[in-house]
N, C-alpha and C positions, 0 to 999 in steps of 0.2 A: 504494500500500500504506500502511495506517495504522500509526502508531507502535506501537499495541497489538499489531498483527499481527507487526511486526518483533521486539518484545520476546518475544512468545510463541514465535516461531520460534527466537530466540536461546536461551531457557531450555529449549527442548525438545532441544537438542543434548546428546548423552550425557555429555560431559565436564562441561559447565556444570551439567546436572541433577544429576550425582553430587556436584559441589562444593557446590551449594546444599543437597542432602540431607545432606551431611557437616556443614555448618554448623548444620543443624536437628537433628542427632543427639540432643542433650539433650532437646529437646522431643518427639522421636519416642520416645525411651526412656520418658519420662513417660507418653506416650500408650499405649505397650504395656502398662505396668503402673505405676500411680501409687504403690502401696504399696511395690513393689520399688525404684522410683526414690528413695523417701525413705530407703531403707537402703543406697543406692549411695554409696560414698565416692570412687570414681574410675571414669571412663568415657572410654576413648580408642580411637581407630580408627587402626590402622597396617597398611598393605598389605592392606586389606579384612578384617582380623581385628579384631574388637571385643573389647577387654579390659575386663572388668567386675570391679571390686573391691567387695565387700560387707562390711558390718560384722556381719552375722548369719550364723553358720555353718549354721543351719537353712535359711535362705533360699538360701544359697550351694549347699547340697547339692541342694535342690529345683531350682534353676536349672540345675545341672550336668546333670540328666536331661532338661531341656527346651531344651537349647542349639539344636537344629535348629529347633524350633518358634519360638524367639525370633528366630533368624536369618530365618526365613521371614516372620514378622510384621513385623519391622523393614523388610525389603525391600518388603513389601506396602504398609506405611504410607508409606515413602519414595518409592514408585513407580519406583524404580531398583534395580538389583542393587548395593547398597552394601556388604553384609556377606557374606563367604563362610564365616566361622566365628566362633563366640563362645567365648571363654575366660573362665571364671569363676574368680576368685581370692578 
């Protein structure tokens, strides 16, 4: 077995894949929406709940209504079930 195959197998494990996706969360957030990422003041993940703090009340209100779509998009980009809920503050 080649080293590349071993690494691929290691990173495919659910726990490892979730940790890698968690580390890439800021990049994933920017990929989901670059304009929104520029208005984000705080982004943190605790117990699969993503807390998003924004500086714009207008954007905050818009994201409030799109929480489920955001969750689905983040999980899609991450390729793992990283986020169960999004809380916008």
